[in-house]
N, C-alpha and C positions, 0 to 999 in steps of 0.2 A: 835555902833559896826558895823552896816551896812555901815555907812559912811567911817569908817576906812577901811573896806574890799574893798569898791568901789575905794577909793583913792589908796590903795595898788595895786589893780588890774590895775587901769589906769597907775600908775607909772611903773609897770611891762610891760604893753603894750607899753608905750611910750619908755621905755628902750629897748625892743625888736625891735621896729620900727627904733630906732636910731642906735643901735649896729649892727644889721644884715647887713645893707648896708655898714657899715664901715669894717666889717669882710670880706664881699664879695669883696669890693674894694681892701683890702690888698691882698687877695688871687689872684685877677686879676692882680695885680702889680707883685707879685712873678711869676706867670705863664708867664706874658709878659717878665720878665727878662730872665727866662729860655728859652723862645722862641727865644729871641734875641741871647743868647748864642749858642743855637743849630743852628740858622741860620748862625752865623759867623763860627761855626765849619764846617758846610756843605760847605760854601764858600771856607774854607781852603782845606778841603778834595777834592773839586772839582778842585781846582788849582793844588794840588798834583797829582790827577788822569791825569789831562791834561799834566802836565809835564812828568810823567811816560810814558803816551802814546806816546808823542813826542820822548822820549828817546828810547822807545821800537821801534818805527817806524824807527828811525835812526840807531839803532844797528842792526835790522834784515831786513834792506831794501835790495833789490836785488843788488844794487852796493856795499853795505858792504859786502855781502855774496860772491860776485865776488872777492873782495879784500882778504877776508879770504881764499878763495879757492886758490888764486894765492900765498898767503904767505905760505900756507901748501902744495905747489906742486900739486895741483890738476889741472886737465885740463877739461874744459867744453866740453862734447861730443856734436856732431852735432845731431840734431833732425832727420835728414834724415837717419842716421845710424840706422839700426834695429838689436839691440842686445837683445835677449829675456831673457838671464839670467842676465841682468843688474838690479842692486837694486837701484842704485841712479844715477842721471845725471852726477855725477863727477867721474873721474877715476884717480887714483894715477899714477904719472909719473914713479916712481921707483917701482920695484917689491920686496916686502917684505912678510915675512911669518906671521907677526903679524897683527892682526886686531885691529885697534883703531877706535873708533867712536867719531867724533867731530861734534856737532851740527847736527847729523843725517847723516853726510857724513862719509863713511867708507874709510879707507886707504887701 
């Protein structure tokens, strides 16, 4: 009886010693796969962010704002002029009664 329990206990211990590292190794492989997937997603998102930043800089650059102001009939006011009731640095060429706000520039 004692021999049987000793062998059963040894079998159980050997089984635990063999199976625990295998289970841990499986878990490590799963975590490594998810880590690789997350890394690739981060790289994709960083590329998209860089592309959006470039697009934003091109869209809202000073030269593009100048082009937009010319296409909407705005005139750049000189800095040397001192107009205290001026809200924005652009002034509409034609006088109209309606107020339209485009990109922070009022007509």
